[in-house]
PAKOLPA-822096 format. One line per field, with one value per residue: residue in one letter; x, y, z of N, C-alpha, C in turn. Coordinates in Angstrom, 2 decimals. Layout:
// residues N
resn <- (A, ...)
n_c1 <- (X, ...)
n_c2 <- (Y, ...)
n_c3 <- (Z, ...)
ca_c1 <- (X, ...)
ca_c2 <- (Y, ...)
ca_c3 <- (Z, ...)
c_c1 <- (X, ...)
c_c2 <- (Y, ...)
c_c3 <- (Z, ...)
// end
This chain:
// residues 234
resn <- (M, T, V, L, R, P, V, R, A, G, N, A, F, E, E, T, V, E, R, L, L, Q, A, I, K, L, G, V, V, A, P, G, D, K, L, P, P, E, R, E, L, A, V, R, L, G, I, S, R, V, T, L, R, E, A, I, R, A, L, S, D, A, G, Y, L, D, V, R, R, G, R, Y, G, G, A, F, V, T, Y, T, P, P, A, P, D, A, G, D, L, R, Q, A, V, N, E, M, G, K, A, D, L, S, D, A, L, T, F, R, L, A, V, E, C, G, A, A, E, V, L, A, A, S, D, L, T, Q, D, Q, R, A, V, L, R, R, R, I, A, E, L, N, E, A, G, L, E, D, Y, R, R, L, D, T, A, F, H, L, S, I, A, E, L, T, G, S, S, L, L, A, T, T, C, A, D, A, R, S, R, V, S, D, L, L, N, A, I, P, M, L, Q, V, N, L, D, H, A, A, V, Q, H, Q, A, I, V, D, A, I, L, A, G, D, P, D, A, A, R, R, A, V, V, E, H, L, E, G, T, A, A, L, L, R, A, F, L, S)
n_c1 <- (-8.78, -6.96, -6.11, -8.39, -9.14, -10.29, -10.71, -9.37, -11.27, -10.86, -9.93, -11.71, -12.82, -10.57, -8.84, -10.41, -10.51, -7.79, -7.50, -9.20, -8.01, -5.53, -6.25, -7.16, -4.88, -3.04, -4.19, -5.88, -8.58, -9.45, -8.97, -12.01, -13.51, -15.81, -16.08, -16.56, -19.98, -21.76, -22.79, -21.31, -18.70, -18.67, -18.87, -16.50, -14.59, -15.30, -16.91, -19.40, -22.05, -22.49, -20.01, -18.52, -19.75, -19.10, -16.32, -16.13, -17.34, -15.45, -13.27, -14.40, -14.77, -12.13, -11.41, -10.88, -12.86, -15.99, -19.20, -22.12, -25.63, -28.59, -29.84, -27.64, -25.60, -22.93, -19.64, -17.25, -13.94, -11.92, -9.37, -6.23, -2.89, -0.29, 1.53, 4.65, 7.56, 10.72, 11.32, 9.16, 9.73, 12.10, 11.09, 9.26, 10.99, 12.48, 10.48, 9.93, 12.42, 15.76, 16.66, 14.31, 13.41, 15.36, 14.83, 12.20, 12.59, 14.18, 12.42, 10.41, 11.89, 12.46, 9.89, 8.73, 10.55, 10.25, 7.55, 7.65, 9.38, 7.89, 5.62, 6.79, 7.61, 5.29, 2.62, 1.30, -1.96, -3.79, -5.41, -4.14, -1.73, -2.72, -3.71, -1.35, -0.02, -1.85, -1.74, 0.89, 0.73, -1.20, 0.22, 2.40, 1.10, 0.20, -0.55, 1.23, -0.30, -1.60, 0.36, 1.76, -0.29, -1.00, 1.43, 1.65, -0.52, 0.45, 2.73, 1.51, -0.16, 1.44, 1.98, -0.67, -1.45, -0.18, -1.87, -1.74, -3.06, -1.85, 0.73, 0.07, -1.19, 0.94, 2.76, 1.26, 1.24, 3.99, 4.39, 2.77, 4.23, 6.16, 4.86, 4.19, 6.70, 7.49, 5.57, 6.45, 8.76, 10.20, 9.04, 10.90, 11.41, 13.43, 13.92, 11.44, 11.36, 13.48, 12.50, 10.36, 11.63, 12.76, 10.45, 9.37, 11.30, 10.88, 8.28, 8.75, 10.49, 8.87, 6.79, 8.28, 8.82, 11.02, 12.35, 14.78, 15.68, 13.51, 13.68, 16.17, 15.54, 13.61, 15.16, 17.04, 15.34, 14.11, 16.36, 17.21, 15.16, 15.59, 18.09, 17.43, 15.84, 17.80, 19.38, 17.80, 17.72, 20.21)
n_c2 <- (-3.40, -1.50, 1.13, 2.64, 3.87, 5.19, 8.76, 11.85, 14.12, 16.89, 17.63, 16.49, 16.47, 16.98, 14.86, 12.70, 12.92, 12.48, 9.79, 8.38, 9.02, 7.84, 5.14, 4.88, 5.57, 3.65, 1.47, -0.07, 0.00, -0.98, 0.39, 1.18, -0.27, 0.05, 2.18, 1.07, 0.70, 3.69, 3.91, 1.93, 2.84, 5.32, 4.54, 3.06, 5.10, 6.72, 9.03, 11.53, 10.95, 13.14, 14.50, 12.54, 12.47, 15.01, 14.77, 12.75, 14.06, 16.06, 14.53, 13.45, 15.73, 16.26, 14.26, 11.66, 9.92, 8.55, 9.32, 7.57, 7.35, 5.65, 2.20, 0.51, 2.16, 4.21, 5.18, 5.14, 4.18, 6.09, 6.79, 6.05, 4.97, 6.92, 6.01, 4.28, 6.33, 7.63, 10.33, 11.43, 10.26, 11.55, 14.12, 13.75, 13.07, 15.42, 17.13, 15.99, 16.01, 15.04, 14.40, 13.90, 11.74, 9.78, 9.52, 8.53, 6.05, 4.78, 4.69, 3.04, 0.67, 0.02, -0.41, -2.41, -4.49, -5.01, -5.85, -8.23, -9.77, -9.99, -11.37, -13.75, -14.81, -15.55, -17.83, -19.11, -19.39, -21.72, -20.29, -17.78, -18.48, -19.28, -16.87, -15.40, -16.98, -16.77, -14.05, -13.75, -15.43, -14.16, -11.84, -12.86, -13.70, -11.41, -8.95, -6.26, -3.96, -4.30, -4.80, -3.08, -2.43, -4.96, -5.69, -3.85, -4.76, -7.26, -6.61, -5.05, -6.94, -8.54, -7.01, -6.62, -9.21, -9.66, -8.86, -6.52, -3.42, -0.94, -1.40, -2.22, 0.09, 1.85, 0.70, 1.00, 3.79, 4.22, 3.03, 4.69, 7.03, 6.60, 5.72, 7.09, 7.36, 4.68, 3.90, 5.31, 4.11, 2.57, -0.57, -3.30, -6.48, -8.19, -7.14, -7.52, -10.29, -10.79, -9.57, -11.26, -13.59, -12.62, -11.89, -14.44, -15.51, -14.02, -14.86, -17.62, -17.60, -16.50, -18.41, -20.54, -19.84, -18.26, -15.58, -14.06, -14.73, -13.78, -11.02, -10.50, -11.13, -9.20, -6.88, -7.26, -7.17, -4.57, -2.93, -3.47, -2.28, 0.40, 0.76, 0.55, 2.80, 4.78, 4.24, 5.02, 7.66, 8.61)
n_c3 <- (5.11, 6.38, 6.19, 6.26, 8.82, 12.01, 12.14, 13.49, 15.50, 15.31, 12.73, 10.87, 8.21, 6.52, 7.24, 6.55, 3.77, 3.33, 4.25, 2.49, 0.05, 0.39, 0.47, -2.13, -3.73, -2.90, -3.93, -2.45, -2.79, -5.84, -9.19, -10.77, -8.98, -6.19, -3.30, 0.12, 1.37, 2.24, 4.91, 6.29, 5.82, 7.09, 9.75, 10.03, 9.75, 11.78, 11.62, 10.74, 8.37, 6.81, 6.77, 5.49, 2.97, 2.04, 1.78, -0.14, -2.25, -2.73, -3.61, -5.84, -7.41, -7.85, -9.53, -8.71, -7.95, -9.07, -8.62, -8.45, -8.69, -7.48, -7.43, -7.94, -7.41, -6.03, -4.80, -7.09, -7.91, -9.97, -10.41, -11.83, -11.60, -13.10, -16.11, -15.70, -15.47, -15.87, -15.83, -14.42, -12.01, -11.22, -10.93, -8.85, -6.77, -6.59, -5.70, -3.23, -1.97, -1.35, 1.20, 2.62, 1.14, 1.72, 4.44, 4.35, 3.10, 4.99, 7.14, 6.07, 5.76, 8.43, 9.63, 8.01, 8.22, 10.93, 11.02, 9.51, 11.08, 13.47, 12.54, 11.64, 14.03, 15.16, 16.05, 13.51, 12.08, 10.01, 8.30, 8.24, 7.03, 4.58, 3.55, 3.19, 1.31, -0.77, -1.38, -2.40, -4.58, -6.16, -6.75, -8.20, -10.47, -11.60, -14.09, -15.78, -15.42, -13.03, -11.22, -9.30, -7.51, -6.45, -5.43, -3.37, -1.82, -1.07, 0.52, 2.56, 3.67, 5.25, 7.53, 8.39, 9.03, 11.41, 13.32, 14.66, 14.75, 14.93, 13.91, 11.34, 10.26, 10.40, 8.61, 6.29, 6.12, 5.76, 3.28, 1.73, 1.65, -0.24, -2.47, -4.87, -5.97, -6.34, -8.19, -10.36, -11.23, -13.98, -15.15, -15.31, -16.72, -15.79, -13.30, -12.05, -12.01, -10.29, -7.98, -7.46, -6.61, -4.24, -2.81, -2.44, -0.76, 1.54, 2.26, 2.62, 4.82, 6.80, 6.96, 7.80, 10.33, 11.06, 12.30, 12.01, 9.43, 8.00, 8.48, 7.23, 4.59, 3.95, 4.24, 2.14, -0.06, 0.10, 0.08, -2.46, -3.94, -3.22, -4.37, -7.05, -7.36, -6.98, -9.19, -11.39, -10.91, -11.24)
ca_c1 <- (-8.67, -6.38, -5.97, -9.67, -9.24, -10.94, -10.02, -9.50, -12.42, -10.50, -9.75, -12.42, -12.95, -9.26, -8.30, -11.23, -9.98, -6.48, -7.69, -9.78, -7.01, -4.52, -6.82, -7.23, -3.55, -2.38, -4.88, -6.70, -9.78, -8.88, -9.66, -13.26, -14.27, -16.43, -15.79, -17.58, -21.21, -21.63, -23.03, -20.16, -17.50, -18.77, -18.57, -15.07, -13.82, -15.74, -17.35, -20.79, -22.23, -22.38, -18.59, -18.10, -20.25, -18.30, -15.01, -16.33, -17.61, -14.18, -12.45, -15.07, -14.44, -10.71, -11.23, -10.48, -14.05, -17.18, -20.34, -23.31, -26.83, -29.45, -29.71, -26.30, -24.70, -21.85, -18.48, -16.35, -12.60, -11.57, -7.93, -5.26, -1.55, 0.29, 2.50, 5.99, 8.35, 11.89, 11.22, 8.24, 10.42, 13.01, 10.27, 8.71, 12.09, 12.79, 9.42, 10.06, 13.72, 16.52, 16.73, 13.03, 13.37, 16.17, 14.10, 11.05, 13.07, 14.62, 11.19, 9.78, 12.72, 12.32, 8.59, 8.45, 11.37, 9.60, 6.33, 8.01, 9.92, 6.78, 4.78, 7.55, 7.70, 3.94, 2.07, 0.34, -3.06, -3.87, -6.00, -3.11, -0.81, -3.42, -3.77, -0.01, 0.23, -2.73, -1.23, 2.06, 0.29, -1.84, 1.27, 3.18, 0.27, -0.30, -0.07, 1.90, -1.24, -2.02, 1.49, 2.04, -1.39, -0.91, 2.67, 1.28, -1.37, 1.32, 3.54, 0.66, -0.76, 2.36, 1.70, -2.05, -1.57, 0.34, -2.98, -1.51, -3.58, -0.86, 1.79, -0.49, -1.38, 2.26, 3.29, 0.52, 1.75, 5.34, 4.23, 2.19, 5.25, 6.99, 4.04, 4.32, 8.03, 7.47, 4.75, 7.16, 9.90, 9.91, 8.99, 11.77, 11.10, 14.49, 13.72, 10.25, 11.75, 14.32, 11.61, 9.57, 12.49, 12.89, 9.16, 9.23, 12.19, 10.19, 7.19, 9.32, 11.03, 7.74, 6.10, 9.19, 8.95, 12.41, 12.33, 16.03, 15.68, 12.48, 14.25, 17.21, 14.89, 13.00, 16.25, 17.58, 14.34, 13.92, 17.60, 17.21, 14.26, 16.27, 19.16, 16.80, 15.49, 19.03, 19.87, 17.01, 17.91, 21.60)
ca_c2 <- (-1.98, -0.87, 2.58, 3.29, 3.84, 6.41, 10.04, 12.70, 15.00, 18.28, 17.85, 15.33, 16.51, 16.86, 13.52, 11.77, 13.00, 11.83, 8.34, 7.86, 9.16, 6.82, 3.86, 4.90, 5.57, 2.39, 0.39, -0.87, -0.11, -1.00, 1.20, 0.60, -0.79, 1.12, 2.25, 0.41, 1.48, 4.93, 3.67, 1.17, 3.66, 6.34, 3.87, 2.75, 6.32, 7.41, 10.37, 11.62, 10.71, 14.44, 14.72, 11.57, 12.90, 16.17, 14.28, 12.02, 15.07, 16.71, 13.61, 13.33, 16.95, 16.19, 13.22, 10.37, 9.09, 8.80, 9.03, 7.16, 7.23, 4.53, 0.92, -0.02, 3.29, 4.24, 5.98, 4.25, 4.72, 6.38, 7.07, 5.01, 5.56, 7.21, 5.03, 4.51, 7.26, 8.07, 11.78, 11.67, 9.85, 12.64, 15.24, 13.40, 13.14, 16.84, 17.71, 15.45, 16.35, 13.81, 14.08, 13.28, 10.43, 8.88, 9.30, 7.69, 4.70, 4.23, 4.43, 1.85, -0.48, -0.31, -0.95, -3.65, -5.53, -5.33, -6.62, -9.58, -10.48, -10.29, -12.41, -15.00, -15.32, -15.88, -19.16, -18.81, -20.30, -22.14, -19.19, -16.78, -19.02, -19.27, -15.49, -15.02, -17.71, -16.23, -12.74, -13.86, -16.05, -13.10, -10.94, -13.55, -13.86, -10.09, -8.25, -5.01, -2.93, -4.55, -5.26, -2.23, -2.55, -6.24, -5.64, -3.15, -5.66, -8.30, -6.03, -4.65, -8.12, -9.05, -6.24, -6.87, -10.56, -9.68, -8.56, -5.21, -2.34, 0.14, -1.79, -2.24, 1.45, 2.45, 0.17, 1.66, 5.16, 4.16, 2.74, 5.86, 8.06, 6.30, 5.07, 7.79, 7.03, 3.29, 3.85, 5.95, 3.30, 1.69, -1.98, -4.15, -7.87, -8.79, -6.68, -8.19, -11.68, -10.75, -9.25, -12.46, -14.48, -12.01, -12.04, -15.83, -15.71, -13.43, -15.77, -18.88, -17.36, -16.31, -19.69, -21.43, -19.36, -17.81, -14.12, -13.49, -14.90, -12.88, -9.68, -10.40, -11.16, -7.89, -5.93, -7.45, -6.72, -3.12, -2.30, -3.58, -1.24, 1.68, 0.82, 0.81, 4.22, 5.57, 4.02, 5.82, 9.07, 8.99)
ca_c3 <- (4.77, 7.55, 6.01, 6.54, 10.27, 12.54, 12.03, 14.66, 15.37, 15.00, 11.28, 10.34, 6.76, 5.90, 7.46, 5.78, 2.41, 3.35, 4.38, 1.25, -1.02, 0.64, 0.03, -3.60, -4.32, -2.59, -4.63, -1.53, -3.61, -7.18, -10.20, -11.25, -7.84, -5.41, -1.89, 0.94, 1.51, 3.02, 6.34, 6.80, 5.75, 8.14, 11.02, 10.01, 9.90, 12.99, 11.24, 10.30, 6.94, 6.14, 6.54, 4.48, 1.65, 1.62, 1.36, -1.40, -3.28, -3.03, -4.41, -7.14, -8.15, -8.20, -10.54, -8.14, -7.76, -9.87, -7.75, -9.22, -7.88, -7.82, -6.74, -8.12, -7.33, -5.04, -5.18, -7.84, -8.11, -11.36, -10.46, -12.20, -11.53, -14.42, -16.59, -15.15, -16.25, -15.10, -15.66, -13.32, -10.80, -10.83, -10.47, -7.53, -5.80, -6.41, -4.88, -1.89, -1.39, -1.15, 2.64, 2.99, 0.49, 2.53, 5.68, 4.05, 2.82, 6.28, 7.89, 5.50, 6.08, 9.85, 10.00, 7.31, 8.85, 12.19, 10.76, 9.07, 12.24, 14.38, 11.95, 11.61, 15.40, 15.62, 15.80, 12.44, 11.81, 8.61, 7.54, 8.02, 6.03, 3.29, 3.07, 2.72, 0.06, -1.80, -1.78, -3.27, -5.83, -6.94, -7.23, -9.23, -11.67, -12.00, -15.28, -15.44, -15.01, -11.65, -10.41, -8.15, -6.55, -5.77, -4.66, -2.14, -1.03, -0.49, 1.61, 3.67, 4.31, 6.28, 8.75, 8.82, 9.59, 12.78, 14.23, 15.29, 13.92, 14.90, 12.99, 9.99, 9.79, 10.22, 7.35, 5.21, 6.03, 5.19, 1.85, 1.09, 1.48, -1.42, -3.50, -6.16, -6.49, -6.82, -9.41, -11.48, -11.66, -15.13, -14.73, -16.13, -16.42, -14.99, -11.93, -11.52, -11.72, -9.09, -6.86, -7.17, -5.80, -2.92, -2.14, -2.01, 0.38, 2.70, 2.62, 3.12, 6.17, 7.73, 7.14, 8.52, 11.70, 11.24, 12.29, 11.50, 7.98, 7.48, 8.49, 6.19, 3.27, 3.73, 4.03, 0.79, -1.04, 0.13, -0.36, -3.91, -4.44, -3.05, -5.36, -8.34, -7.35, -7.19, -10.56, -12.34, -10.59, -11.52)
c_c1 <- (-8.17, -6.31, -7.26, -9.97, -9.86, -10.06, -10.21, -10.57, -12.04, -10.39, -10.46, -12.48, -11.61, -8.70, -9.12, -10.76, -8.64, -6.62, -8.19, -8.76, -5.90, -5.01, -6.86, -5.84, -2.78, -3.04, -5.66, -8.09, -9.31, -9.64, -10.89, -14.11, -14.87, -16.04, -16.86, -18.83, -21.04, -21.79, -21.82, -18.91, -17.51, -18.43, -17.08, -14.23, -14.19, -16.20, -18.84, -20.89, -22.17, -20.92, -18.08, -18.53, -19.46, -16.93, -15.10, -16.58, -16.31, -13.31, -13.08, -14.74, -12.99, -10.40, -10.81, -11.66, -15.15, -18.38, -21.56, -24.47, -27.61, -29.10, -28.29, -25.24, -23.64, -20.74, -17.44, -15.01, -12.32, -10.07, -7.15, -3.88, -1.03, 1.29, 3.88, 6.83, 9.49, 11.87, 10.29, 8.89, 11.34, 12.22, 9.72, 9.78, 12.46, 11.76, 9.54, 11.32, 14.47, 16.63, 15.46, 12.88, 14.16, 15.47, 12.93, 11.47, 13.54, 13.41, 10.52, 10.57, 12.51, 10.99, 8.29, 9.31, 10.72, 8.37, 6.66, 8.57, 8.81, 5.93, 5.50, 7.65, 6.34, 3.58, 0.95, -0.74, -3.02, -4.46, -4.97, -2.11, -1.43, -3.48, -2.42, 0.31, -0.62, -2.22, -0.03, 1.69, -0.36, -0.80, 2.06, 2.42, -0.18, 0.28, 0.55, 0.94, -1.69, -0.86, 1.70, 0.96, -1.29, 0.39, 2.40, 0.45, -0.54, 2.08, 2.67, 0.05, 0.14, 2.11, 0.30, -2.19, -0.96, -0.78, -2.82, -2.00, -2.59, 0.25, 1.29, -0.67, -0.05, 2.90, 2.58, 1.00, 3.14, 5.27, 3.70, 3.23, 6.09, 6.18, 4.17, 5.67, 8.05, 6.68, 5.48, 8.34, 9.50, 10.01, 9.75, 11.55, 12.17, 14.35, 12.52, 10.55, 12.58, 13.46, 10.78, 10.34, 12.60, 11.58, 8.98, 10.11, 11.56, 9.10, 7.72, 9.83, 9.91, 7.05, 6.96, 9.37, 10.36, 12.47, 13.60, 16.08, 14.65, 13.00, 15.29, 16.59, 14.23, 14.07, 16.79, 16.62, 14.23, 15.20, 17.73, 16.32, 14.92, 17.38, 18.59, 16.37, 16.71, 19.53, 19.12, 17.15, 19.30, 21.77)
c_c2 <- (-1.20, 0.64, 3.32, 3.19, 5.14, 7.65, 10.83, 13.76, 16.40, 18.59, 16.74, 15.34, 16.26, 15.44, 12.46, 11.75, 12.27, 10.31, 7.74, 7.92, 8.14, 5.46, 3.76, 4.77, 4.29, 1.22, -0.52, -1.06, 0.06, -0.07, 0.48, 0.01, 0.37, 1.03, 1.47, 1.29, 2.64, 4.68, 2.96, 2.04, 4.74, 5.76, 3.57, 3.98, 7.11, 8.83, 10.34, 11.35, 12.01, 14.74, 13.79, 12.01, 14.10, 15.73, 13.56, 13.01, 15.76, 15.82, 13.35, 14.54, 16.93, 15.06, 11.86, 9.40, 9.50, 8.37, 8.76, 6.93, 5.97, 3.25, 0.35, 1.08, 3.14, 5.15, 5.06, 4.94, 4.89, 6.63, 5.84, 5.66, 5.85, 6.14, 5.33, 5.39, 7.79, 9.58, 12.14, 11.30, 10.96, 13.83, 14.98, 13.50, 14.60, 17.51, 17.25, 15.95, 15.08, 13.41, 13.39, 11.91, 9.41, 8.53, 8.34, 6.24, 4.01, 3.84, 3.16, 0.59, -0.93, -0.98, -2.27, -4.80, -5.98, -6.19, -8.06, -10.40, -10.90, -11.44, -13.76, -15.64, -15.75, -17.33, -19.01, -19.87, -20.72, -21.04, -18.11, -17.24, -18.97, -17.87, -15.07, -15.71, -17.15, -14.89, -12.86, -14.52, -15.01, -12.15, -11.59, -13.68, -12.51, -9.62, -6.94, -3.96, -3.09, -4.81, -4.40, -2.36, -3.86, -6.39, -4.95, -4.06, -6.74, -7.74, -5.66, -5.84, -8.69, -8.33, -6.54, -8.22, -10.66, -9.44, -7.23, -4.11, -1.18, -0.17, -1.75, -0.83, 2.16, 1.98, 0.80, 3.09, 5.19, 3.91, 3.97, 6.92, 7.84, 5.75, 5.75, 7.50, 5.63, 3.17, 4.41, 5.14, 2.45, 0.23, -2.84, -5.61, -8.52, -8.38, -7.35, -9.64, -11.76, -10.49, -10.47, -13.44, -13.94, -12.11, -13.46, -16.12, -15.15, -14.38, -17.06, -18.72, -17.21, -17.65, -20.70, -21.00, -18.90, -16.29, -13.49, -13.57, -13.98, -11.45, -9.52, -10.36, -9.82, -6.84, -6.04, -6.89, -5.20, -2.37, -2.40, -2.52, 0.13, 1.84, 1.12, 2.26, 5.08, 5.44, 4.91, 7.32, 9.56, 9.54)
c_c3 <- (5.97, 7.40, 6.32, 8.03, 10.77, 12.42, 13.31, 14.43, 14.90, 13.53, 10.51, 8.81, 6.09, 6.05, 6.73, 4.32, 2.33, 3.39, 3.06, 0.11, -0.85, 0.16, -1.49, -4.21, -4.04, -3.30, -3.71, -2.14, -5.05, -8.13, -10.74, -10.14, -7.06, -3.94, -1.11, 1.05, 2.49, 4.52, 6.97, 6.85, 6.84, 9.50, 11.11, 10.35, 11.15, 12.74, 10.89, 8.81, 6.15, 5.80, 5.45, 3.09, 1.14, 1.10, 0.02, -2.53, -3.70, -3.91, -5.77, -8.01, -8.63, -9.19, -10.02, -8.02, -8.74, -9.02, -8.62, -8.27, -8.28, -7.09, -6.81, -8.08, -6.25, -5.54, -5.78, -8.09, -9.59, -11.52, -10.90, -12.17, -12.94, -14.81, -16.02, -16.07, -15.39, -14.87, -14.52, -11.99, -10.31, -10.29, -9.07, -6.45, -5.54, -5.52, -3.43, -1.21, -1.05, 0.31, 3.08, 2.35, 1.31, 3.83, 5.46, 3.80, 4.10, 7.13, 7.39, 5.85, 7.52, 10.14, 9.28, 7.82, 10.16, 12.00, 10.38, 10.24, 13.20, 13.83, 11.94, 13.00, 15.95, 15.32, 14.78, 12.32, 10.34, 7.74, 7.25, 6.95, 4.63, 2.70, 2.48, 1.40, -1.08, -2.31, -2.71, -4.59, -6.74, -7.53, -8.36, -10.54, -12.25, -13.32, -14.86, -14.92, -13.55, -10.70, -9.16, -7.08, -5.77, -4.99, -3.32, -1.23, -0.35, 0.71, 2.81, 4.40, 5.41, 7.59, 9.28, 9.51, 10.99, 13.79, 14.93, 14.36, 13.84, 13.91, 11.55, 9.43, 9.57, 8.92, 6.16, 5.03, 5.37, 3.69, 1.11, 0.78, 0.22, -2.59, -4.86, -6.80, -7.07, -8.11, -10.62, -11.97, -12.87, -14.72, -15.73, -15.74, -15.54, -13.53, -11.29, -11.17, -10.44, -7.85, -6.47, -6.30, -4.37, -2.13, -1.61, -0.80, 1.66, 3.20, 3.23, 4.55, 7.19, 8.01, 7.90, 9.98, 12.03, 11.16, 11.70, 9.97, 7.34, 7.42, 7.37, 4.80, 2.95, 3.47, 2.60, -0.25, -1.07, -0.24, -1.87, -4.55, -4.34, -4.08, -6.75, -8.46, -7.65, -8.63, -11.57, -12.07, -10.95, -12.93)
// end
């Protein structure tokens, strides 16, 4: 849960809401699951439990969380991404602005290429290899309702496996900037099949220890996503 990192003291409440909302929208905590225990979460975020409770209450009031009391209680995620819709995609792009969209896509390309190159150049342990294989297997087996969440988990795992918290959080931020857009893209089976081939190419390059091939595979995949965005906006 790289996104659940310490917040700055000056805007503790606002940044806590931002961190929790990022974890929810990226599917780090899946719909129906609950956030980590209050004590653990407060330590992760570097905040008081009072601030954490205020943030959770705000997200509960906004409909993102359901707070339940008692032995089996906790803060449960109630948010589910809206169904893909090209109209919502156009609206999201209009709200963001085409210049900011281009900037966000460039940012994502740079950091995800960097993460894949770094990981491919690393001496991977068997556990790291197993995590990467498990992530792509889960994605390949995902139903449409879980696809975007597991796609995010796959992409973020590449950065997380580098061991660099800065790189992992930057990749999470880059993904967050385009998550609403990606969620709005209608999911076409031919595109999902194509993406599966590209994902496998990324994994194969990383496991083979080939940074150049890993970078090329990520570029091809993310440029394909950008092209799909443009197609639904034309």
